[in-house]
N, C-alpha and C positions, 0 to 999 in steps of 0.2 A: 427663825421664821419672822423676826421683827415684831414680835408681840408688843403692843396690840395693833401696830400698823402693818398687818399682814399683807394687805394688797399692795401697799407701797413697796414692800420688800419683794413681793412677787414681780412687780414691775421692774425692779432693778435686776432680778435674776433673768427675766425675759429679755431685757435690753443688753445685758453684759454676760457673755457666755462663760466667763470664769467665776462668776458669783456662785457661792454655795450657801445653802440654808441649812440650819440644824434644828432639830426638833426639841431641844431642851425645854421641858415643861409644857410645850405646846400640845394641845389635844387632850391633856389629862383633865380629870374632874376638877382638880384644883384651879387650873388656868381657865377652863371653860366657864367656871362660875364668875371669874373676874374679867376675862377678856376672851370671849368665845371666837373661835375661828369662823369666818362667814361661810356658810354652806355654799353660797354662789361661787366661791373661789376654789372649791374642790377640783373642778376640771383643770384649772390652771396648775394646782398642786400636782395632780396626776401627770400632766404634761411635762412638768419639771422634775419628775421622779429620778432622773439620772443625776441631779445636782442637789438632792436633799440627803443629809447625813443624820444618822441617829446621834442625838445629843442627850446626855442624861444629867450631867453635873452631880452624879452620884459620888459621895453620899450626902451631899448638901441639897436635898430635895425634901419637900413635905409630904411624900407619899412613898410607898414601896417601889423599888426599882422595876419590878415586873409590871407595875401599872402603866409605865410609859410604853412598854411593848404592847400591852393590851389596848391602850388608847390608839396606837398606830394601826393595829389590826382592825379595830372597829370602824376605822375610816372606810373600810371595804374597797380599797383601791387595787386589790389583787395581790396574789402571792409574788409575782415578779416585782411589783413596786415595793412591797414590804422587804423582800430579799435584797433589793438594790439599796434601799435606805438603811437597813440594819447591817449590811456587810459590803456588798459589791462596790458601792460608790466610794466608800472610804478606802477599800483595798486598791481600787483604780487610782484614786487621788494620791495615795502614798506609795504607789508602785509595788504593791505586795502581790 
C-alpha cells in the first residue's frame, strides 16, 4: 500500500494496470497509530479492489495474524472486495 505514501501508490496503481498493492500491516491498529490511511482515499482503494492482495508478513508482525483480517473487514468495503483481497486476486495473479 506504500505506507505512509498511500495516495502516491494509489496513483501508481491507477496509472499502471499491472501494479498490485499489498495490505501488509496497513489498516491495523499498530499502523493506524503511526501512519493512518486517509479516509478520503477509501473510494480509490475500493475501485482498485481487483489489484489489492492480502499481505501479512506473518510471523514477523507486532500483532496477532487475525487482527490483519479484522482490520480489512472493518474498512467496510463489502464482502466481494474482502474476498477478492484475501483470496481471488492472488489466485488469479498466480493462475490458481
